[in-house]
C-alpha positions in Angstrom: -21.9 -24.6 0.6 -22.2 -23.7 -3.1 -25.9 -22.8 -2.6 -25.0 -20.5 0.3 -22.4 -18.7 -1.8 -24.8 -18.3 -4.7 -27.5 -17.0 -2.4 -25.4 -14.4 -0.5 -22.5 -13.8 -3.0 -18.9 -13.1 -2.2 -18.9 -9.5 -3.3 -19.0 -6.9 -0.6 -22.3 -5.0 -0.3 -22.7 -1.3 -0.2 -22.5 -1.2 3.6 -19.1 -3.0 3.7 -15.8 -1.4 3.2 -13.2 -4.1 2.3 -10.8 -1.6 0.7 -10.6 0.6 3.9 -10.3 -2.5 6.0 -7.6 -3.9 3.8 -5.7 -0.6 4.0 -5.9 -0.5 7.8 -5.1 -4.2 8.1 -2.1 -3.7 5.8 -0.7 -0.9 7.9 -1.4 -2.9 11.1 0.4 -5.9 9.6 3.3 -3.7 8.6 4.4 -3.4 12.3 5.4 -7.1 12.9 6.6 -7.4 9.2 8.8 -4.3 9.7 10.3 -5.8 12.8 11.2 -9.0 10.8 12.5 -7.0 7.9 14.8 -5.1 10.2 15.8 -8.1 12.3 17.1 -10.0 9.2 19.1 -7.0 8.0 16.9 -6.7 4.9 16.1 -3.1 5.6 19.7 -2.0 5.5 20.4 -3.9 2.3 17.3 -2.5 0.6 18.0 1.1 1.6 21.8 1.1 1.1 22.4 -1.3 -1.8 19.2 -2.3 -3.7 17.3 1.0 -4.3 19.9 3.4 -2.8 17.6 5.9 -1.2 17.6 7.4 2.3 16.3 5.3 5.2 13.3 7.5 6.0 12.2 7.4 2.4 12.6 3.7 2.4 10.3 3.4 5.4 7.7 5.6 3.7 8.0 3.5 0.5 7.6 0.3 2.5 4.5 1.6 4.3 3.0 2.8 1.0 3.6 -0.6 -0.5 2.0 -2.4 2.5 -0.9 0.0 2.3 -1.5 -0.6 -1.4 -1.1 -4.4 -0.9 -3.7 -4.3 1.8 -6.1 -2.5 -0.4 -5.5 -5.1 -3.2 -6.1 -7.9 -0.6 -9.4 -6.3 0.5 -10.6 -5.7 -3.0 -9.5 -9.2 -4.2 -11.0 -11.3 -1.4 -13.8 -9.0 -0.2 -16.2 -11.0 2.0 -14.0 -14.2 1.9 -11.3 -12.3 3.8 -13.8 -12.0 6.8 -13.5 -15.7 7.5 -11.7 -16.1 10.8 -11.0 -19.8 10.2 -9.5 -19.4 6.7 -8.3 -15.8 6.7 -4.9 -16.7 7.9 -4.4 -19.0 4.9 -5.6 -16.4 2.4 -3.2 -13.8 4.0 -0.3 -16.2 4.0 -0.9 -17.2 0.3 -1.3 -13.5 -0.6 2.0 -12.7 1.2 3.7 -15.5 -0.7 2.4 -14.2 -4.0 3.7 -10.7 -3.2 7.1 -12.2 -2.4 7.2 -13.8 -5.8 6.0 -10.7 -7.6 8.0 -8.0 -5.8 11.4 -8.6 -7.5 9.8 -9.1 -10.9 7.5 -6.1 -10.9 8.6 -3.5 -8.3 12.4 -3.6 -8.5 12.6 -2.7 -12.2 10.2 0.2 -11.6 12.5 1.5 -8.9 15.5 1.2 -11.1 17.2 -1.4 -9.0 20.0 -3.3 -10.7 20.6 -5.7 -7.8 18.6 -8.0 -5.6 19.1 -9.0 -2.0 20.9 -12.3 -1.4 21.6 -14.6 1.6 20.1 -13.7 5.0 18.6 -10.5 3.6 16.7 -12.5 0.9 15.5 -14.8 3.6 14.3 -11.8 5.5 12.3 -10.7 2.5 10.4 -14.1 2.5 9.9 -14.0 6.2 8.7 -10.4 6.0 6.1 -11.1 3.3 4.8 -14.2 5.1 4.6 -12.5 8.5 2.8 -9.5 6.8 0.3 -11.8 5.0 -0.4 -13.9 8.1 -0.9 -10.9 10.2 -3.2 -9.3 7.6 -5.2 -12.5 7.3 -5.7 -12.8 11.0 -6.4 -9.0 11.6 -8.7 -8.3 8.6 -11.9 -9.7 10.2 -11.3 -7.8 13.4 -10.5 -4.5 11.5 -13.4 -4.9 9.2 -16.1 -5.6 11.8 -16.0 -2.1 13.5 -16.1 -0.5 10.1 -19.3 -2.5 9.1 -20.8 -2.0 12.6 -20.2 1.8 12.3 -22.3 1.9 9.2 -25.1 -0.1 10.8 -25.2 2.3 13.8 -25.6 5.3 11.4 -29.0 3.9 10.2 -27.7 2.3 7.0 -28.2 -1.2 8.5 -31.9 -1.2 7.8 -31.5 -2.9 4.5 -32.0 -6.4 3.3 -34.1 -9.2 5.0 -33.7 -7.7 8.5 -35.4 -4.5 7.4 -38.9 -6.0 7.7 -38.5 -7.0 11.3 -37.0 -3.6 12.2 -39.8 -1.8 10.5 -42.4 -3.8 12.4 -40.7 -3.1 15.7 -40.5 0.6 15.0 -44.2 0.7 14.1 -45.2 -1.0 17.4 -43.2 1.4 19.5 -45.4 3.9 21.5 -44.8 7.6 20.9 
């Protein structure tokens, strides 16, 4: 396995778009995570007591946060995030990491003097875990069409396959 990683690398190539896939996957994962966030009552606590802003602004802030977190996920894991067998674990671990970091990093930036407690705090954990799990499961499926779209535009004639494609093109009758 180590030889395979050294040969092919884990960095995304020029025809891959992990940041865009991460952004789209983050927004897609925000749907079930938002449902969990609302079901536990965490949304009301955050909007009304923790950061004290209007509910539409809170929704926008949460979507922006999930979008930014998806971009970070795509940039951090790049090609490793495409693994359909282990992507769910990467996403779940990333969601857990965000749950740990959010109160330490984000709440002071927002000027929040309080944190959620009880059921609302449990909702925070469940929200981040559901978001990470959904992102990890969805990322390969979101990323594949982005990569295939580049191949269909003629940019896929790079790398080891380019030789075979060039030979087939030369044999084609006019």
